[in-house]
N, C-alpha and C positions, 0 to 999 in steps of 0.2 A: 396442071395436069402433066405437062412435060417433065417437071421435076419428079413427080411420082413415078413416071415411066422410067426415067433415068435412074432413080433409086432402085427400082425393081431389077433393071439390067445389072446394076452394080452388085446387088445382093446375089443374083444368080451366078454371076462371074465369080464372086467370092466363094459361094458354096461349092461351086464346081472345082475349086482348088483343093478341097478337103480330101484327105485319104480315107476318111470315114464316110459312111452312107448317111445322108441327111434326107429327111422326108417329112411331109405333112400327110396325114391320113385322116380320112373321114370315118369316125367311129360309128356313124349311123348306117352307112351302106357297105363299109369294109373295103373301100377303094383308096389307093394312094391318090392324092391330089397334086403332089409334087415329089419328085425324086431327083437327086443330083447325079452327076456323071459317075460317081463311085459305084452306084448300083449296077450300071452297065459293065464297068471294069471288073467288079467282083463277081457278079452273078451271070453276066453275059447277055442279059435281056436288054432290049431297046427300051427307051423311055415309054414308047407307045404300048409295048407289051405289058409293062408294069402298071401303067395307068388304066389299062383296059381289062384288068383281071382283079378279082378280089385278092387282097394280100394273103388271106388264109390258104389260097391255092398253092402258094409257094412254100408253105411250112411243111416240114417233115411230119408224116403221120403220127410219129411218137410224141411230137410236141404240140399237136393241135389243141388238146385240152388245156395245156399250160398257156398257150397263146390266147385262147378264148378267155381264160381267167384274167389274164393281163389286160385284155381289151375291156372286160367288165369293170375292172378296177379303174382304168382310165375313164370309162364312161361315167363312173361315180366320182370323178374329180381327183382320184388318187394317182400321183405320179408313179411310174414304174422305173426302178433303177437297177441296172445290171441284171436284166432278165436274159437268160441264154436259151436260144433255140437254134434249130438248123433250117436253112433255106435251100430249096432246090435250085441249082444252077441250070442254065439252058442246056448244058451238055449232059444233064442227068445226075451229076455229082451233087454233094451237099456241102455247104459251108456253115460252120458254127458262127453265130453272131451274138454279140452282147449288146442288148438294147437298153437305152435310157429314153424315157418318154415323158413329156409334160403335157397334160391335157388342158384344153380350153373347153369345158363342158357346155357352156352357153352357145358355142359355135359348133359343137359336135366334132371338134378336130383334136388331133394330138400332133405335137411336134416331136420328132424322134431322131436319135442318132444311133447308128449301129456300127459296131467295130467287128471286123473279121478276126475271130480268135481261133480259127481252124488250126493253125500251127501250134498254138499254145495247148489246145485240147489234145493234139497228137502227141506232144511232148509229155503231157500228163499221163496219157495212156501208156507210153513207153516206160515212164518212171514207175507206174503201177505194175507193169509186167516185170520190171527189174526187181521190185520189192517182193512180188509173188515168188519169183525164182529164188531170191535170197532166203525168203521164209521157208520154202520147201527144202532148200539146202541145209539151213540151220536145223530144221525139225527132223531131218533124216540123218543127220550126223550124230550118231549115238556115242557118247563118252569119248569122243575124239577131240583132240585139240586141233582146231583148224584156224586158218587165217585166210583172208581174202587178199590176193595179190592184185595191186592196182594194174590194170591192163597196160602193157607196154605202149608207149607213145601217147598216153593220156597226159595232156598238159592242162594244169589248172588255170593257166592264163587265157585259155580259150573261152569263147562265149558259152554259157550254160547249155544252149541248144546243142552245140557240137560235143560237149562233154557227155550229155545224156545219150546222144546218138552213139558215141564210142562205147559207153557203158552197156547200152542195149545190145550192140553188136557183140561185145565180148562175153557178156553174161548169158544172154538169151540164145544166141547162135551156138555158143559152146555147150550150153545145156542140152540142146537138141542133138 
């Protein structure tokens, strides 16, 4: 019995090192049974607040039906891989999460990992805005030979996030 307790402590310590959110959820009643410390760090809720509320209460209203569908798949024994939804943070903001879940239907549980992909989604949105501005520019340039000058100071050796930010600032701000 002591070995089992020691193993549990060891596993909890190990899972608390993860930068990703790790959890066990009960598919029958919709409550988390276990959450690691990344939940608190990313969403701002205490472990107690997360364990005492149905997990659907944290889901953005636009993603409720998608999340319910994913839970139904899990309840039927189907794993869910790379399912994106938004979770409400304690401060009222939302974070985009990418979930992968493996169900254990005979226990009514699912083991899940969620990664915060909020920054990635924001970069995608900025890139989409750049593409829209570029498309408008091209479509409204009638019979003119045009070229797009690379913004001054843009360095291709920068991380892609910084390049997208600089492009967004130069194309979208200048267009307004």
